N, CA, C and O atoms as a GROMACS GRO file, in nm:
protein
  332
    1UNK      N    1   0.084  -0.117   0.000
    1UNK     CA    2   0.000   0.000   0.000
    1UNK      C    3   0.089   0.123   0.000
    1UNK      O    4   0.190   0.128   0.071
    2UNK      N    5   0.054   0.222  -0.078
    2UNK     CA    6   0.132   0.345  -0.090
    2UNK      C    7   0.077   0.451   0.006
    2UNK      O    8  -0.044   0.468   0.019
    3UNK      N    9   0.169   0.522   0.072
    3UNK     CA   10   0.130   0.626   0.167
    3UNK      C   11   0.202   0.756   0.136
    3UNK      O   12   0.317   0.757   0.092
    4UNK      N   13   0.133   0.865   0.160
    4UNK     CA   14   0.190   0.999   0.150
    4UNK      C   15   0.162   1.070   0.282
    4UNK      O   16   0.049   1.070   0.330
    5UNK      N   17   0.267   1.129   0.339
    5UNK     CA   18   0.255   1.196   0.468
    5UNK      C   19   0.308   1.338   0.457
    5UNK      O   20   0.423   1.359   0.419
    6UNK      N   21   0.224   1.435   0.491
    6UNK     CA   22   0.267   1.574   0.492
    6UNK      C   23   0.331   1.602   0.628
    6UNK      O   24   0.268   1.586   0.732
    7UNK      N   25   0.456   1.643   0.625
    7UNK     CA   26   0.532   1.668   0.748
    7UNK      C   27   0.500   1.805   0.805
    7UNK      O   28   0.436   1.888   0.740
    8UNK      N   29   0.545   1.828   0.928
    8UNK     CA   30   0.532   1.960   0.988
    8UNK      C   31   0.655   1.991   1.072
    8UNK      O   32   0.711   1.902   1.136
    9UNK      N   33   0.696   2.114   1.072
    9UNK     CA   34   0.806   2.168   1.152
    9UNK      C   35   0.943   2.113   1.114
    9UNK      O   36   1.036   2.117   1.195
   10UNK      N   37   0.957   2.062   0.990
   10UNK     CA   38   1.086   2.015   0.941
   10UNK      C   39   1.109   2.066   0.800
   10UNK      O   40   1.018   2.120   0.738
   11UNK      N   41   1.230   2.047   0.749
   11UNK     CA   42   1.263   2.096   0.615
   11UNK      C   43   1.194   2.018   0.503
   11UNK      O   44   1.149   2.076   0.404
   12UNK      N   45   1.185   1.887   0.519
   12UNK     CA   46   1.114   1.806   0.419
   12UNK      C   47   0.965   1.838   0.427
   12UNK      O   48   0.909   1.851   0.536
   13UNK      N   49   0.902   1.850   0.312
   13UNK     CA   50   0.760   1.884   0.311
   13UNK      C   51   0.669   1.762   0.309
   13UNK      O   52   0.555   1.766   0.354
   14UNK      N   53   0.723   1.651   0.255
   14UNK     CA   54   0.639   1.533   0.239
   14UNK      C   55   0.726   1.408   0.239
   14UNK      O   56   0.843   1.411   0.202
   15UNK      N   57   0.665   1.297   0.282
   15UNK     CA   58   0.731   1.167   0.277
   15UNK      C   59   0.636   1.070   0.210
   15UNK      O   60   0.518   1.063   0.244
   16UNK      N   61   0.688   0.995   0.113
   16UNK     CA   62   0.610   0.890   0.048
   16UNK      C   63   0.681   0.758   0.071
   16UNK      O   64   0.804   0.753   0.076
   17UNK      N   65   0.605   0.651   0.085
   17UNK     CA   66   0.662   0.518   0.104
   17UNK      C   67   0.555   0.413   0.079
   17UNK      O   68   0.435   0.442   0.075
   18UNK      N   69   0.601   0.291   0.062
   18UNK     CA   70   0.512   0.176   0.049
   18UNK      C   71   0.527   0.090   0.173
   18UNK      O   72   0.634   0.084   0.233
   19UNK      N   73   0.419   0.024   0.210
   19UNK     CA   74   0.418  -0.065   0.326
   19UNK      C   75   0.345  -0.193   0.286
   19UNK      O   76   0.226  -0.190   0.256
   20UNK      N   77   0.418  -0.304   0.286
   20UNK     CA   78   0.360  -0.435   0.252
   20UNK      C   79   0.401  -0.535   0.359
   20UNK      O   80   0.520  -0.553   0.385
   21UNK      N   81   0.306  -0.598   0.421
   21UNK     CA   82   0.332  -0.698   0.526
   21UNK      C   83   0.422  -0.643   0.635
   21UNK      O   84   0.507  -0.715   0.688
   22UNK      N   85   0.404  -0.516   0.669
   22UNK     CA   86   0.482  -0.453   0.776
   22UNK      C   87   0.621  -0.408   0.736
   22UNK      O   88   0.696  -0.356   0.819
   23UNK      N   89   0.658  -0.427   0.608
   23UNK     CA   90   0.792  -0.389   0.562
   23UNK      C   91   0.785  -0.263   0.475
   23UNK      O   92   0.693  -0.244   0.396
   24UNK      N   93   0.886  -0.178   0.493
   24UNK     CA   94   0.892  -0.048   0.426
   24UNK      C   95   0.971  -0.060   0.295
   24UNK      O   96   1.070  -0.131   0.288
   25UNK      N   97   0.924   0.012   0.193
   25UNK     CA   98   1.000   0.022   0.068
   25UNK      C   99   0.970   0.155   0.000
   25UNK      O  100   0.871   0.222   0.032
   26UNK      N  101   1.055   0.190  -0.093
   26UNK     CA  102   1.036   0.308  -0.178
   26UNK      C  103   1.016   0.438  -0.100
   26UNK      O  104   0.928   0.517  -0.133
   27UNK      N  105   1.097   0.460   0.004
   27UNK     CA  106   1.086   0.583   0.083
   27UNK      C  107   1.143   0.699   0.003
   27UNK      O  108   1.255   0.692  -0.048
   28UNK      N  109   1.066   0.807  -0.008
   28UNK     CA  110   1.111   0.928  -0.078
   28UNK      C  111   1.070   1.048   0.006
   28UNK      O  112   0.954   1.062   0.045
   29UNK      N  113   1.167   1.136   0.034
   29UNK     CA  114   1.141   1.260   0.103
   29UNK      C  115   1.139   1.372   0.000
   29UNK      O  116   1.224   1.374  -0.089
   30UNK      N  117   1.045   1.463   0.010
   30UNK     CA  118   1.041   1.581  -0.075
   30UNK      C  119   1.096   1.697   0.006
   30UNK      O  120   1.035   1.741   0.103
   31UNK      N  121   1.214   1.746  -0.034
   31UNK     CA  122   1.281   1.853   0.040
   31UNK      C  123   1.367   1.794   0.149
   31UNK      O  124   1.379   1.672   0.162
   32UNK      N  125   1.427   1.881   0.228
   32UNK     CA  126   1.512   1.836   0.338
   32UNK      C  127   1.656   1.816   0.294
   32UNK      O  128   1.695   1.855   0.184
   33UNK      N  129   1.734   1.756   0.379
   33UNK     CA  130   1.877   1.731   0.355
   33UNK      C  131   1.890   1.608   0.265
   33UNK      O  132   1.889   1.495   0.312
   34UNK      N  133   1.904   1.633   0.137
   34UNK     CA  134   1.895   1.530   0.035
   34UNK      C  135   1.981   1.407   0.063
   34UNK      O  136   1.929   1.295   0.062
   35UNK      N  137   2.109   1.425   0.088
   35UNK     CA  138   2.198   1.311   0.109
   35UNK      C  139   2.161   1.231   0.233
   35UNK      O  140   2.156   1.108   0.228
   36UNK      N  141   2.134   1.298   0.342
   36UNK     CA  142   2.099   1.230   0.467
   36UNK      C  143   1.968   1.152   0.453
   36UNK      O  144   1.956   1.039   0.500
   37UNK      N  145   1.870   1.214   0.388
   37UNK     CA  146   1.740   1.148   0.376
   37UNK      C  147   1.744   1.032   0.278
   37UNK      O  148   1.672   0.933   0.296
   38UNK      N  149   1.828   1.042   0.175
   38UNK     CA  150   1.846   0.928   0.085
   38UNK      C  151   1.912   0.812   0.160
   38UNK      O  152   1.879   0.696   0.137
   39UNK      N  153   2.006   0.844   0.250
   39UNK     CA  154   2.073   0.741   0.329
   39UNK      C  155   1.973   0.672   0.421
   39UNK      O  156   1.975   0.549   0.433
   40UNK      N  157   1.887   0.749   0.487
   40UNK     CA  158   1.785   0.688   0.573
   40UNK      C  159   1.697   0.594   0.491
   40UNK      O  160   1.666   0.483   0.534
   41UNK      N  161   1.657   0.640   0.372
   41UNK     CA  162   1.572   0.556   0.286
   41UNK      C  163   1.642   0.427   0.248
   41UNK      O  164   1.580   0.321   0.250
   42UNK      N  165   1.770   0.433   0.214
   42UNK     CA  166   1.844   0.312   0.178
   42UNK      C  167   1.859   0.217   0.297
   42UNK      O  168   1.842   0.096   0.284
   43UNK      N  169   1.890   0.273   0.412
   43UNK     CA  170   1.908   0.190   0.532
   43UNK      C  171   1.780   0.118   0.573
   43UNK      O  172   1.785   0.007   0.626
   44UNK      N  173   1.666   0.181   0.548
   44UNK     CA  174   1.538   0.123   0.593
   44UNK      C  175   1.467   0.042   0.486
   44UNK      O  176   1.363  -0.017   0.514
   45UNK      N  177   1.519   0.037   0.365
   45UNK     CA  178   1.456  -0.040   0.258
   45UNK      C  179   1.442  -0.186   0.301
   45UNK      O  180   1.542  -0.252   0.330
   46UNK      N  181   1.320  -0.235   0.305
   46UNK     CA  182   1.293  -0.374   0.342
   46UNK      C  183   1.284  -0.399   0.492
   46UNK      O  184   1.259  -0.511   0.534
   47UNK      N  185   1.304  -0.295   0.573
   47UNK     CA  186   1.300  -0.311   0.718
   47UNK      C  187   1.156  -0.317   0.768
   47UNK      O  188   1.064  -0.268   0.702
   48UNK      N  189   1.139  -0.378   0.883
   48UNK     CA  190   1.008  -0.378   0.949
   48UNK      C  191   0.976  -0.237   0.994
   48UNK      O  192   1.062  -0.167   1.048
   49UNK      N  193   0.853  -0.194   0.974
   49UNK     CA  194   0.811  -0.061   1.015
   49UNK      C  195   0.830  -0.042   1.166
   49UNK      O  196   0.869   0.065   1.211
   50UNK      N  197   0.802  -0.146   1.243
   50UNK     CA  198   0.816  -0.136   1.388
   50UNK      C  199   0.961  -0.109   1.429
   50UNK      O  200   0.985  -0.035   1.524
   51UNK      N  201   1.057  -0.167   1.358
   51UNK     CA  202   1.199  -0.143   1.382
   51UNK      C  203   1.232   0.005   1.357
   51UNK      O  204   1.298   0.069   1.438
   52UNK      N  205   1.186   0.057   1.243
   52UNK     CA  206   1.213   0.197   1.208
   52UNK      C  207   1.151   0.292   1.309
   52UNK      O  208   1.214   0.391   1.348
   53UNK      N  209   1.030   0.265   1.351
   53UNK     CA  210   0.962   0.349   1.449
   53UNK      C  211   1.041   0.352   1.579
   53UNK      O  212   1.064   0.458   1.637
   54UNK      N  213   1.083   0.235   1.625
   54UNK     CA  214   1.158   0.224   1.750
   54UNK      C  215   1.288   0.304   1.743
   54UNK      O  216   1.325   0.370   1.840
   55UNK      N  217   1.357   0.298   1.630
   55UNK     CA  218   1.486   0.365   1.616
   55UNK      C  219   1.475   0.515   1.592
   55UNK      O  220   1.560   0.591   1.638
   56UNK      N  221   1.371   0.559   1.521
   56UNK     CA  222   1.364   0.699   1.477
   56UNK      C  223   1.276   0.788   1.564
   56UNK      O  224   1.295   0.910   1.566
   57UNK      N  225   1.181   0.729   1.635
   57UNK     CA  226   1.086   0.807   1.715
   57UNK      C  227   1.159   0.891   1.818
   57UNK      O  228   1.242   0.839   1.894
   58UNK      N  229   1.129   1.020   1.822
   58UNK     CA  230   1.188   1.110   1.921
   58UNK      C  231   1.318   1.175   1.877
   58UNK      O  232   1.372   1.259   1.949
   59UNK      N  233   1.368   1.138   1.759
   59UNK     CA  234   1.490   1.201   1.709
   59UNK      C  235   1.463   1.349   1.684
   59UNK      O  236   1.361   1.385   1.625
   60UNK      N  237   1.554   1.435   1.729
   60UNK     CA  238   1.534   1.579   1.717
   60UNK      C  239   1.633   1.639   1.618
   60UNK      O  240   1.741   1.584   1.596
   61UNK      N  241   1.597   1.752   1.561
   61UNK     CA  242   1.684   1.826   1.469
   61UNK      C  243   1.706   1.965   1.528
   61UNK      O  244   1.614   2.048   1.529
   62UNK      N  245   1.827   1.991   1.575
   62UNK     CA  246   1.856   2.120   1.636
   62UNK      C  247   1.761   2.149   1.750
   62UNK      O  248   1.736   2.062   1.834
   63UNK      N  249   1.707   2.270   1.754
   63UNK     CA  250   1.617   2.307   1.863
   63UNK      C  251   1.474   2.254   1.846
   63UNK      O  252   1.391   2.268   1.936
   64UNK      N  253   1.445   2.195   1.732
   64UNK     CA  254   1.309   2.145   1.707
   64UNK      C  255   1.281   2.022   1.793
   64UNK      O  256   1.372   1.950   1.832
   65UNK      N  257   1.154   2.000   1.821
   65UNK     CA  258   1.115   1.882   1.898
   65UNK      C  259   1.088   1.761   1.808
   65UNK      O  260   1.035   1.660   1.854
   66UNK      N  261   1.124   1.772   1.680
   66UNK     CA  262   1.104   1.666   1.582
   66UNK      C  263   1.218   1.673   1.480
   66UNK      O  264   1.306   1.758   1.489
   67UNK      N  265   1.214   1.584   1.384
   67UNK     CA  266   1.312   1.580   1.276
   67UNK      C  267   1.247   1.509   1.159
   67UNK      O  268   1.137   1.455   1.172
   68UNK      N  269   1.314   1.507   1.046
   68UNK     CA  270   1.260   1.432   0.932
   68UNK      C  271   1.249   1.283   0.966
   68UNK      O  272   1.154   1.217   0.927
   69UNK      N  273   1.348   1.231   1.040
   69UNK     CA  274   1.344   1.091   1.082
   69UNK      C  275   1.225   1.066   1.176
   69UNK      O  276   1.154   0.966   1.162
   70UNK      N  277   1.204   1.156   1.271
   70UNK     CA  278   1.091   1.144   1.363
   70UNK      C  279   0.959   1.153   1.286
   70UNK      O  280   0.863   1.082   1.318
   71UNK      N  281   0.954   1.239   1.187
   71UNK     CA  282   0.833   1.251   1.106
   71UNK      C  283   0.806   1.122   1.029
   71UNK      O  284   0.691   1.083   1.012
   72UNK      N  285   0.913   1.055   0.983
   72UNK     CA  286   0.896   0.925   0.918
   72UNK      C  287   0.839   0.824   1.016
   72UNK      O  288   0.750   0.747   0.981
   73UNK      N  289   0.888   0.824   1.138
   73UNK     CA  290   0.834   0.734   1.240
   73UNK      C  291   0.685   0.760   1.263
   73UNK      O  292   0.607   0.666   1.274
   74UNK      N  293   0.647   0.886   1.268
   74UNK     CA  294   0.506   0.921   1.286
   74UNK      C  295   0.424   0.876   1.166
   74UNK      O  296   0.312   0.825   1.182
   75UNK      N  297   0.479   0.894   1.046
   75UNK     CA  298   0.409   0.851   0.924
   75UNK      C  299   0.388   0.701   0.925
   75UNK      O  300   0.281   0.652   0.887
   76UNK      N  301   0.489   0.626   0.967
   76UNK     CA  302   0.478   0.481   0.972
   76UNK      C  303   0.376   0.436   1.076
   76UNK      O  304   0.300   0.343   1.052
   77UNK      N  305   0.374   0.503   1.191
   77UNK     CA  306   0.274   0.470   1.293
   77UNK      C  307   0.134   0.491   1.239
   77UNK      O  308   0.046   0.406   1.259
   78UNK      N  309   0.112   0.603   1.170
   78UNK     CA  310  -0.019   0.630   1.110
   78UNK      C  311  -0.055   0.525   1.007
   78UNK      O  312  -0.168   0.478   1.003
   79UNK      N  313   0.042   0.487   0.923
   79UNK     CA  314   0.018   0.389   0.817
   79UNK      C  315  -0.020   0.254   0.878
   79UNK      O  316  -0.110   0.187   0.828
   80UNK      N  317   0.048   0.213   0.984
   80UNK     CA  318   0.018   0.084   1.046
   80UNK      C  319  -0.124   0.080   1.101
   80UNK      O  320  -0.186  -0.026   1.107
   81UNK      N  321  -0.176   0.194   1.141
   81UNK     CA  322  -0.313   0.200   1.190
   81UNK      C  323  -0.414   0.180   1.077
   81UNK      O  324  -0.526   0.134   1.100
   82UNK      N  325  -0.372   0.213   0.955
   82UNK     CA  326  -0.462   0.204   0.839
   82UNK      C  327  -0.466   0.067   0.775
   82UNK      O  328  -0.562   0.033   0.707
   83UNK      N  329  -0.362  -0.012   0.797
   83UNK     CA  330  -0.357  -0.144   0.730
   83UNK      C  331  -0.416  -0.252   0.816
   83UNK      O  332  -0.420  -0.368   0.776
   0.00000   0.00000   0.00000
């Protein structure tokens, strides 16, 4: 299933990804720190969503109370509720 998540309070404006049988694929961030976000996407390709949530939830960016990684964790939590 394909998901699109509009982020808030971070540089990336949107995150898209697929979720099949609890596994993440095709993660794409729109905006943000291109190299870092591509690396996150590569590292999580094929990973269990629950693993990614556990690792990324609460990650902060500078003075913000969230980050692009934390926003991905939130997006995955929302997606798991829908499937």
